[in-house]
VOROKOL-692245 format. One record per residue (C-alpha): x, y, z; residue number from 1. Coordinates in nm, 3 decimals, m for minus. Last residue first. Layout:
<sites>
+---------+---------+---------+-----+
|      c1 |      c2 |      c3 |   k |
+---------+---------+---------+-----+
|       X |       Y |       Z | NUM |
...
+---------+---------+---------+-----+
</sites>
This chain:
<sites>
+---------+---------+---------+-----+
|      c1 |      c2 |      c3 |   k |
+---------+---------+---------+-----+
|   6.268 |   4.419 |   4.644 | 436 |
|   6.237 |   4.405 |   4.265 | 435 |
|   6.486 |   4.120 |   4.207 | 434 |
|   6.649 |   4.240 |   3.885 | 433 |
|   6.927 |   3.995 |   3.804 | 432 |
|   7.292 |   3.997 |   3.698 | 431 |
|   7.430 |   3.649 |   3.612 | 430 |
|   7.809 |   3.634 |   3.623 | 429 |
|   8.074 |   3.376 |   3.540 | 428 |
|   7.814 |   3.137 |   3.405 | 427 |
|   7.865 |   2.764 |   3.376 | 426 |
|   7.987 |   2.470 |   3.171 | 425 |
|   8.238 |   2.239 |   3.338 | 424 |
|   8.368 |   2.052 |   3.031 | 423 |
|   8.409 |   2.327 |   2.771 | 422 |
|   8.502 |   2.614 |   2.999 | 421 |
|   8.468 |   2.978 |   2.890 | 420 |
|   8.309 |   3.087 |   3.222 | 419 |
|   8.004 |   3.231 |   3.050 | 418 |
|   7.914 |   3.602 |   3.072 | 417 |
|   7.563 |   3.673 |   2.941 | 416 |
|   7.470 |   3.979 |   2.737 | 415 |
|   7.096 |   4.055 |   2.746 | 414 |
|   7.124 |   4.197 |   3.095 | 413 |
|   6.922 |   4.239 |   3.415 | 412 |
|   6.742 |   3.906 |   3.386 | 411 |
|   6.417 |   3.907 |   3.580 | 410 |
|   6.275 |   3.796 |   3.915 | 409 |
|   5.917 |   3.914 |   3.971 | 408 |
|   5.838 |   3.640 |   4.226 | 407 |
|   6.151 |   3.719 |   4.434 | 406 |
|   6.145 |   3.505 |   4.748 | 405 |
|   5.984 |   3.213 |   4.565 | 404 |
|   6.228 |   3.223 |   4.275 | 403 |
|   6.533 |   3.240 |   4.502 | 402 |
|   6.427 |   2.979 |   4.758 | 401 |
|   6.352 |   2.723 |   4.488 | 400 |
|   6.681 |   2.793 |   4.312 | 399 |
|   6.892 |   2.772 |   4.627 | 398 |
|   6.702 |   2.495 |   4.809 | 397 |
|   6.663 |   2.273 |   4.504 | 396 |
|   7.019 |   2.323 |   4.383 | 395 |
|   7.168 |   2.262 |   4.727 | 394 |
|   6.974 |   1.939 |   4.774 | 393 |
|   7.036 |   1.811 |   4.422 | 392 |
|   7.409 |   1.885 |   4.446 | 391 |
|   7.433 |   1.713 |   4.785 | 390 |
|   7.259 |   1.400 |   4.661 | 389 |
|   7.481 |   1.382 |   4.352 | 388 |
|   7.804 |   1.420 |   4.551 | 387 |
|   7.940 |   1.070 |   4.486 | 386 |
|   7.907 |   1.125 |   4.111 | 385 |
|   7.859 |   0.794 |   3.930 | 384 |
|   8.201 |   0.635 |   3.871 | 383 |
|   8.056 |   0.290 |   3.945 | 382 |
|   7.832 |   0.320 |   3.641 | 381 |
|   7.713 |   0.660 |   3.530 | 380 |
|   7.791 |   1.027 |   3.489 | 379 |
|   7.619 |   1.277 |   3.715 | 378 |
|   7.483 |   1.480 |   3.422 | 377 |
|   7.367 |   1.171 |   3.232 | 376 |
|   6.993 |   1.225 |   3.267 | 375 |
|   6.768 |   0.939 |   3.381 | 374 |
|   6.648 |   1.157 |   3.670 | 373 |
|   6.434 |   1.350 |   3.414 | 372 |
|   6.202 |   1.052 |   3.359 | 371 |
|   5.899 |   1.223 |   3.513 | 370 |
|   5.924 |   1.546 |   3.315 | 369 |
|   5.707 |   1.781 |   3.523 | 368 |
|   5.971 |   2.055 |   3.528 | 367 |
|   5.962 |   2.063 |   3.148 | 366 |
|   6.246 |   2.274 |   3.008 | 365 |
|   6.269 |   2.255 |   2.630 | 364 |
|   6.535 |   2.121 |   2.393 | 363 |
|   6.430 |   1.757 |   2.439 | 362 |
|   6.064 |   1.846 |   2.382 | 361 |
|   6.035 |   1.635 |   2.063 | 360 |
|   6.131 |   1.315 |   2.245 | 359 |
|   6.368 |   1.269 |   2.539 | 358 |
|   6.559 |   0.957 |   2.437 | 357 |
|   6.566 |   0.972 |   2.058 | 356 |
|   6.538 |   1.348 |   2.099 | 355 |
|   6.893 |   1.357 |   2.242 | 354 |
|   6.921 |   1.665 |   2.467 | 353 |
|   7.076 |   1.497 |   2.774 | 352 |
|   7.298 |   1.287 |   2.546 | 351 |
|   7.445 |   1.608 |   2.401 | 350 |
|   7.524 |   1.748 |   2.746 | 349 |
|   7.683 |   1.421 |   2.854 | 348 |
|   7.917 |   1.411 |   2.556 | 347 |
|   8.107 |   1.090 |   2.625 | 346 |
|   8.470 |   1.136 |   2.523 | 345 |
|   8.649 |   0.815 |   2.434 | 344 |
|   9.030 |   0.808 |   2.448 | 343 |
|   9.169 |   0.522 |   2.243 | 342 |
|   9.415 |   0.268 |   2.384 | 341 |
|   9.255 |  m0.029 |   2.210 | 340 |
|   9.124 |   0.047 |   1.863 | 339 |
|   8.778 |   0.186 |   1.779 | 338 |
|   8.595 |   0.018 |   1.492 | 337 |
|   8.316 |   0.256 |   1.392 | 336 |
|   7.968 |   0.190 |   1.252 | 335 |
|   7.800 |   0.226 |   1.588 | 334 |
|   8.058 |   0.133 |   1.846 | 333 |
|   8.286 |  m0.165 |   1.796 | 332 |
|   8.567 |  m0.175 |   2.051 | 331 |
|   8.926 |  m0.298 |   2.031 | 330 |
|   9.060 |  m0.369 |   2.378 | 329 |
|   9.152 |  m0.151 |   2.677 | 328 |
|   8.943 |   0.142 |   2.555 | 327 |
|   8.965 |   0.464 |   2.755 | 326 |
|   8.670 |   0.650 |   2.913 | 325 |
|   8.604 |   1.020 |   2.953 | 324 |
|   8.330 |   1.251 |   3.076 | 323 |
|   8.175 |   1.556 |   2.913 | 322 |
|   7.931 |   1.843 |   2.974 | 321 |
|   7.934 |   1.878 |   3.350 | 320 |
|   7.704 |   2.155 |   3.478 | 319 |
|   7.436 |   2.008 |   3.248 | 318 |
|   7.194 |   2.246 |   3.083 | 317 |
|   6.858 |   2.071 |   3.029 | 316 |
|   6.932 |   1.752 |   3.218 | 315 |
|   7.043 |   1.922 |   3.537 | 314 |
|   6.739 |   2.150 |   3.515 | 313 |
|   6.517 |   1.843 |   3.476 | 312 |
|   6.694 |   1.678 |   3.768 | 311 |
|   6.605 |   1.977 |   3.986 | 310 |
|   6.239 |   1.928 |   3.890 | 309 |
|   6.212 |   1.574 |   4.025 | 308 |
|   5.834 |   1.543 |   3.957 | 307 |
|   5.624 |   1.510 |   4.270 | 306 |
|   5.398 |   1.801 |   4.183 | 305 |
|   5.533 |   2.091 |   3.979 | 304 |
|   5.244 |   2.310 |   4.090 | 303 |
|   5.419 |   2.474 |   4.385 | 302 |
|   5.301 |   2.818 |   4.262 | 301 |
|   5.659 |   2.947 |   4.232 | 300 |
|   5.762 |   2.625 |   4.059 | 299 |
|   5.485 |   2.653 |   3.801 | 298 |
|   5.581 |   3.018 |   3.755 | 297 |
|   5.937 |   2.923 |   3.667 | 296 |
|   5.803 |   2.668 |   3.419 | 295 |
|   5.589 |   2.928 |   3.240 | 294 |
|   5.885 |   3.165 |   3.236 | 293 |
|   6.106 |   2.934 |   3.032 | 292 |
|   6.403 |   3.167 |   2.972 | 291 |
|   6.405 |   3.271 |   3.337 | 290 |
|   6.382 |   2.903 |   3.429 | 289 |
|   6.686 |   2.813 |   3.218 | 288 |
|   6.884 |   3.103 |   3.367 | 287 |
|   6.813 |   2.980 |   3.718 | 286 |
|   6.922 |   2.628 |   3.627 | 285 |
|   7.246 |   2.742 |   3.464 | 284 |
|   7.344 |   2.953 |   3.766 | 283 |
|   7.241 |   2.707 |   4.037 | 282 |
|   7.379 |   2.405 |   3.851 | 281 |
|   7.702 |   2.585 |   3.761 | 280 |
|   7.776 |   2.677 |   4.123 | 279 |
|   7.692 |   2.315 |   4.206 | 278 |
|   7.966 |   2.194 |   3.971 | 277 |
|   8.241 |   2.402 |   4.132 | 276 |
|   8.132 |   2.340 |   4.494 | 275 |
|   8.204 |   1.987 |   4.606 | 274 |
|   8.413 |   1.910 |   4.297 | 273 |
|   8.696 |   2.126 |   4.431 | 272 |
|   8.674 |   2.018 |   4.794 | 271 |
|   8.596 |   1.655 |   4.719 | 270 |
|   8.885 |   1.624 |   4.471 | 269 |
|   9.133 |   1.799 |   4.701 | 268 |
|   9.020 |   1.575 |   4.987 | 267 |
|   9.050 |   1.260 |   4.781 | 266 |
|   9.410 |   1.347 |   4.684 | 265 |
|   9.517 |   1.434 |   5.039 | 264 |
|   9.372 |   1.116 |   5.187 | 263 |
|   9.531 |   0.906 |   4.913 | 262 |
|   9.867 |   1.070 |   4.981 | 261 |
|   9.847 |   1.005 |   5.355 | 260 |
|   9.728 |   0.648 |   5.301 | 259 |
|   9.358 |   0.582 |   5.341 | 258 |
|   9.282 |   0.302 |   5.583 | 257 |
|   9.220 |  m0.071 |   5.557 | 256 |
|   9.172 |  m0.284 |   5.869 | 255 |
|   8.845 |  m0.433 |   5.750 | 254 |
|   8.723 |  m0.092 |   5.635 | 253 |
|   8.856 |   0.221 |   5.803 | 252 |
|   8.770 |   0.587 |   5.798 | 251 |
|   8.937 |   0.775 |   6.087 | 250 |
|   9.117 |   1.033 |   5.874 | 249 |
|   8.817 |   1.044 |   5.642 | 248 |
|   8.584 |   1.103 |   5.936 | 247 |
|   8.800 |   1.382 |   6.071 | 246 |
|   8.790 |   1.534 |   5.723 | 245 |
|   8.414 |   1.497 |   5.697 | 244 |
|   8.329 |   1.668 |   6.024 | 243 |
|   8.245 |   1.588 |   6.386 | 242 |
|   8.576 |   1.703 |   6.527 | 241 |
|   8.939 |   1.601 |   6.549 | 240 |
|   9.192 |   1.865 |   6.669 | 239 |
|   9.542 |   1.716 |   6.649 | 238 |
|   9.467 |   1.514 |   6.338 | 237 |
|   9.269 |   1.813 |   6.212 | 236 |
|   9.569 |   2.044 |   6.228 | 235 |
|   9.789 |   1.804 |   6.030 | 234 |
|   9.511 |   1.751 |   5.774 | 233 |
|   9.462 |   2.128 |   5.738 | 232 |
|   9.833 |   2.187 |   5.682 | 231 |
|   9.835 |   1.923 |   5.408 | 230 |
|   9.518 |   2.070 |   5.253 | 229 |
|   9.682 |   2.413 |   5.234 | 228 |
|   9.992 |   2.272 |   5.072 | 227 |
|   9.777 |   2.078 |   4.825 | 226 |
|   9.578 |   2.392 |   4.745 | 225 |
|   9.886 |   2.596 |   4.667 | 224 |
|  10.072 |   2.327 |   4.477 | 223 |
|   9.772 |   2.257 |   4.257 | 222 |
|   9.704 |   2.627 |   4.202 | 221 |
|  10.057 |   2.689 |   4.075 | 220 |
|  10.035 |   2.388 |   3.845 | 219 |
|   9.696 |   2.505 |   3.718 | 218 |
|   9.818 |   2.860 |   3.655 | 217 |
|  10.108 |   2.726 |   3.450 | 216 |
|   9.874 |   2.509 |   3.246 | 215 |
|   9.629 |   2.791 |   3.180 | 214 |
|   9.922 |   3.013 |   3.074 | 213 |
|  10.020 |   2.745 |   2.824 | 212 |
|   9.672 |   2.775 |   2.680 | 211 |
|   9.430 |   2.488 |   2.720 | 210 |
|   9.192 |   2.291 |   2.500 | 209 |
|   9.053 |   1.949 |   2.597 | 208 |
|   8.910 |   2.094 |   2.918 | 207 |
|   8.950 |   1.924 |   3.256 | 206 |
|   9.254 |   2.146 |   3.311 | 205 |
|   9.020 |   2.441 |   3.373 | 204 |
|   8.910 |   2.260 |   3.688 | 203 |
|   9.243 |   2.337 |   3.852 | 202 |
|   9.251 |   2.709 |   3.767 | 201 |
|   8.898 |   2.759 |   3.897 | 200 |
|   8.984 |   2.582 |   4.222 | 199 |
|   9.292 |   2.796 |   4.276 | 198 |
|   9.098 |   3.117 |   4.217 | 197 |
|   8.819 |   3.006 |   4.451 | 196 |
|   9.072 |   2.911 |   4.716 | 195 |
|   9.231 |   3.255 |   4.695 | 194 |
|   8.892 |   3.425 |   4.725 | 193 |
|   8.795 |   3.213 |   5.027 | 192 |
|   9.111 |   3.287 |   5.226 | 191 |
|   9.086 |   3.034 |   5.512 | 190 |
|   9.019 |   3.194 |   5.851 | 189 |
|   8.675 |   3.034 |   5.874 | 188 |
|   8.842 |   2.699 |   5.950 | 187 |
|   8.784 |   2.407 |   5.707 | 186 |
|   8.591 |   2.122 |   5.870 | 185 |
|   8.519 |   1.916 |   5.560 | 184 |
|   8.143 |   1.959 |   5.588 | 183 |
|   8.185 |   2.324 |   5.683 | 182 |
|   8.399 |   2.391 |   5.376 | 181 |
|   8.157 |   2.191 |   5.157 | 180 |
|   7.864 |   2.401 |   5.280 | 179 |
|   8.046 |   2.734 |   5.263 | 178 |
|   8.154 |   2.676 |   4.904 | 177 |
|   7.813 |   2.538 |   4.807 | 176 |
|   7.639 |   2.859 |   4.923 | 175 |
|   7.910 |   3.115 |   4.844 | 174 |
|   7.921 |   3.044 |   4.470 | 173 |
|   7.555 |   3.038 |   4.363 | 172 |
|   7.437 |   3.301 |   4.613 | 171 |
|   7.559 |   3.661 |   4.590 | 170 |
|   7.864 |   3.612 |   4.366 | 169 |
|   7.692 |   3.386 |   4.112 | 168 |
|   7.350 |   3.550 |   4.131 | 167 |
|   7.448 |   3.913 |   4.089 | 166 |
|   7.152 |   4.087 |   4.250 | 165 |
|   6.974 |   4.415 |   4.196 | 164 |
|   6.668 |   4.571 |   4.360 | 163 |
|   6.902 |   4.817 |   4.528 | 162 |
|   6.774 |   4.774 |   4.883 | 161 |
|   7.100 |   4.631 |   5.014 | 160 |
|   6.898 |   4.458 |   5.287 | 159 |
|   6.707 |   4.256 |   5.027 | 158 |
|   7.029 |   4.108 |   4.889 | 157 |
|   7.153 |   4.033 |   5.240 | 156 |
|   6.825 |   3.856 |   5.317 | 155 |
|   6.883 |   3.640 |   5.008 | 154 |
|   7.223 |   3.538 |   5.143 | 153 |
|   7.092 |   3.460 |   5.490 | 152 |
|   6.789 |   3.272 |   5.354 | 151 |
|   7.008 |   3.048 |   5.137 | 150 |
|   7.240 |   2.986 |   5.432 | 149 |
|   6.951 |   2.887 |   5.659 | 148 |
|   6.808 |   2.652 |   5.398 | 147 |
|   7.151 |   2.487 |   5.357 | 146 |
|   7.182 |   2.448 |   5.736 | 145 |
|   6.836 |   2.295 |   5.761 | 144 |
|   6.912 |   2.057 |   5.470 | 143 |
|   7.245 |   1.927 |   5.603 | 142 |
|   7.088 |   1.617 |   5.761 | 141 |
|   6.987 |   1.509 |   5.413 | 140 |
|   7.356 |   1.488 |   5.325 | 139 |
|   7.438 |   1.262 |   5.620 | 138 |
|   7.149 |   1.033 |   5.532 | 137 |
|   7.261 |   1.021 |   5.169 | 136 |
|   7.609 |   0.909 |   5.286 | 135 |
|   7.945 |   1.084 |   5.261 | 134 |
|   8.140 |   0.968 |   5.568 | 133 |
|   8.138 |   0.594 |   5.497 | 132 |
|   8.138 |   0.674 |   5.127 | 131 |
|   8.505 |   0.776 |   5.149 | 130 |
|   8.619 |   0.429 |   5.254 | 129 |
|   8.404 |   0.246 |   4.999 | 128 |
|   8.507 |   0.493 |   4.729 | 127 |
|   8.874 |   0.430 |   4.796 | 126 |
|   8.846 |   0.050 |   4.783 | 125 |
|   8.617 |   0.052 |   4.482 | 124 |
|   8.849 |   0.276 |   4.283 | 123 |
|   9.156 |   0.065 |   4.362 | 122 |
|   8.982 |  m0.257 |   4.257 | 121 |
|   8.871 |  m0.122 |   4.020 | 120 |
|   8.979 |   0.164 |   3.793 | 119 |
|   9.126 |   0.494 |   3.910 | 118 |
|   9.107 |   0.854 |   3.789 | 117 |
|   8.791 |   0.982 |   3.953 | 116 |
|   8.863 |   0.790 |   4.271 | 115 |
|   9.167 |   1.014 |   4.315 | 114 |
|   9.515 |   0.861 |   4.316 | 113 |
|   9.622 |   0.994 |   3.975 | 112 |
|   9.561 |   1.354 |   4.076 | 111 |
|   9.919 |   1.456 |   4.147 | 110 |
|  10.190 |   1.327 |   3.915 | 109 |
|  10.377 |   1.650 |   3.859 | 108 |
|  10.749 |   1.624 |   3.789 | 107 |
|  10.731 |   1.549 |   3.419 | 106 |
|  10.454 |   1.807 |   3.365 | 105 |
|  10.640 |   2.083 |   3.550 | 104 |
|  10.969 |   2.013 |   3.372 | 103 |
|  10.792 |   2.013 |   3.034 | 102 |
|  10.625 |   2.341 |   3.128 | 101 |
|  10.961 |   2.509 |   3.194 | 100 |
|  11.118 |   2.357 |   2.882 |  99 |
|  10.844 |   2.477 |   2.646 |  98 |
|  10.607 |   2.196 |   2.549 |  97 |
|  10.574 |   1.954 |   2.260 |  96 |
|  10.325 |   1.716 |   2.413 |  95 |
|  10.358 |   1.339 |   2.403 |  94 |
|  10.099 |   1.186 |   2.176 |  93 |
|   9.831 |   0.974 |   2.343 |  92 |
|   9.786 |   0.600 |   2.336 |  91 |
|   9.565 |   0.576 |   2.646 |  90 |
|   9.617 |   0.307 |   2.910 |  89 |
|   9.824 |   0.533 |   3.137 |  88 |
|   9.526 |   0.769 |   3.138 |  87 |
|   9.335 |   0.555 |   3.386 |  86 |
|   8.961 |   0.587 |   3.324 |  85 |
|   8.921 |   0.235 |   3.188 |  84 |
|   8.665 |   0.045 |   2.981 |  83 |
|   8.566 |  m0.321 |   3.029 |  82 |
|   8.322 |  m0.218 |   3.304 |  81 |
|   8.090 |  m0.056 |   3.048 |  80 |
|   7.849 |   0.159 |   3.247 |  79 |
|   7.964 |   0.497 |   3.116 |  78 |
|   7.994 |   0.350 |   2.768 |  77 |
|   7.637 |   0.221 |   2.745 |  76 |
|   7.466 |   0.538 |   2.867 |  75 |
|   7.683 |   0.750 |   2.636 |  74 |
|   7.601 |   0.527 |   2.338 |  73 |
|   7.224 |   0.524 |   2.403 |  72 |
|   7.214 |   0.896 |   2.474 |  71 |
|   7.380 |   0.977 |   2.143 |  70 |
|   7.679 |   1.212 |   2.129 |  69 |
|   7.994 |   1.003 |   2.140 |  68 |
|   8.339 |   1.159 |   2.098 |  67 |
|   8.642 |   0.971 |   1.967 |  66 |
|   9.002 |   1.069 |   2.033 |  65 |
|   9.264 |   1.150 |   1.770 |  64 |
|   9.274 |   1.513 |   1.882 |  63 |
|   9.109 |   1.627 |   1.557 |  62 |
|   8.798 |   1.435 |   1.669 |  61 |
|   8.667 |   1.104 |   1.538 |  60 |
|   8.289 |   1.112 |   1.593 |  59 |
|   8.055 |   0.839 |   1.696 |  58 |
|   7.736 |   1.041 |   1.638 |  57 |
|   7.841 |   1.158 |   1.290 |  56 |
|   7.559 |   1.346 |   1.115 |  55 |
|   7.274 |   1.367 |   1.366 |  54 |
|   7.480 |   1.376 |   1.683 |  53 |
|   7.728 |   1.611 |   1.513 |  52 |
|   7.459 |   1.867 |   1.429 |  51 |
|   7.284 |   1.831 |   1.764 |  50 |
|   7.606 |   1.884 |   1.957 |  49 |
|   7.681 |   2.197 |   1.757 |  48 |
|   7.341 |   2.345 |   1.840 |  47 |
|   7.384 |   2.231 |   2.200 |  46 |
|   7.696 |   2.444 |   2.249 |  45 |
|   7.472 |   2.748 |   2.307 |  44 |
|   7.611 |   3.065 |   2.463 |  43 |
|   7.954 |   2.905 |   2.488 |  42 |
|   7.962 |   2.827 |   2.116 |  41 |
|   7.811 |   3.159 |   2.004 |  40 |
|   8.073 |   3.241 |   1.743 |  39 |
|   8.299 |   2.944 |   1.673 |  38 |
|   8.619 |   2.949 |   1.877 |  37 |
|   8.490 |   2.678 |   2.109 |  36 |
|   8.522 |   2.438 |   1.817 |  35 |
|   8.570 |   2.090 |   1.958 |  34 |
|   8.216 |   1.966 |   1.928 |  33 |
|   8.153 |   2.137 |   1.596 |  32 |
|   8.434 |   1.978 |   1.394 |  31 |
|   8.762 |   2.160 |   1.402 |  30 |
|   9.031 |   2.201 |   1.138 |  29 |
|   8.831 |   2.480 |   0.971 |  28 |
|   8.871 |   2.688 |   1.286 |  27 |
|   9.246 |   2.714 |   1.240 |  26 |
|   9.465 |   2.628 |   1.536 |  25 |
|   9.754 |   2.872 |   1.572 |  24 |
|  10.094 |   2.713 |   1.537 |  23 |
|  10.323 |   2.526 |   1.773 |  22 |
|  10.055 |   2.271 |   1.851 |  21 |
|  10.028 |   2.073 |   2.174 |  20 |
|   9.906 |   1.738 |   2.295 |  19 |
|   9.868 |   1.718 |   2.671 |  18 |
|   9.882 |   1.444 |   2.932 |  17 |
|   9.772 |   1.555 |   3.274 |  16 |
|   9.759 |   1.838 |   3.524 |  15 |
|   9.491 |   1.858 |   3.785 |  14 |
|   9.197 |   1.623 |   3.835 |  13 |
|   9.110 |   1.435 |   3.519 |  12 |
|   8.802 |   1.445 |   3.303 |  11 |
|   8.923 |   1.592 |   2.976 |  10 |
|   9.280 |   1.467 |   2.976 |   9 |
|   9.371 |   1.497 |   2.612 |   8 |
|   9.455 |   1.864 |   2.650 |   7 |
|   9.509 |   2.060 |   2.332 |   6 |
|   9.745 |   2.347 |   2.395 |   5 |
|   9.725 |   2.688 |   2.237 |   4 |
|  10.003 |   2.946 |   2.269 |   3 |
|   9.892 |   3.150 |   1.973 |   2 |
|   9.571 |   3.288 |   1.824 |   1 |
+---------+---------+---------+-----+
</sites>
């Protein structure tokens, strides 16, 4: 293996600080969490998580960062207001990059103005402005449209008459993509395939391990999507409507408005995050139910009760596996003394399967689990995912609609295709027999 880059920025937006190696990275240099080269890692990273959680829960990684695997530690760190998310506070090695990539990195500062990458008071100011047009009431008002889209896409599967369906292409991707596009006010003329490629390249940079080709693709995607967003903002200023972008342009709090660059950065974040993670929720959640047939049948018979079953699917196989924090002062965590300027990775997926929190059924799907909403999949603290309500709504309507429409739903393959991402875990394809 050659051309491997270790990315320290594991929860950023696009581009970031990297540490690189000029030689192939040997598997023996990796502990389980950071070993995507181990056979079966993407099929089941939870086996590695469990091993590290039991043996070294506050774990010093080969990158020089620490990773935390216990629910109690992850819950604490995500809510600790003394920690930062701004990478400028991290003591990270400068990457040894080829000249063309070095020039791109040095000249590319985009992403640092998103809510995701800012501490208070800047974070609070931006979130307050954006939240004005991204409220739970607004999201609930989308339910009829989401239901209509689910029905349209399932009707198209039935109309083909083949008895086959590829879940990601036929439902999991187009549903949240269309919803967030309509929310923002993106015209139908936008090239959906191109946007999907750009989005996939950008979110790949969330991972701690990148190839140089990944980096180049991300820079290209960043410029492409930012140019598109700039044109869209200009058009929307001249043609305001009842949509999220018009609301963001008009959003004001005590005389404060988003600057042009802030507006662009938040919009890129909302657009990318507004569909990428929900694609994973629908795919991962459907697969979990197919592997726990008794729970799928409970849902089909409407016998789940009042339990928040979508949150149980989020807990069981989180669409977002990790989130980052940075220490500003020395920190004691478990039996470790962590110095200031250290990158802390919180393993959300590991916390969601910690038996100390979830008991002996932590590795099983239980749609009646009443404390499922206490999962870490949406992060925590003031960086809690702004789109949590939308993700729950889309997941419930898509998965619920699918399993009720096709009661004999089955996997059409024993070989699953995962997207190969460490942070945003999801399936690339999920072929199904729908028996229409």
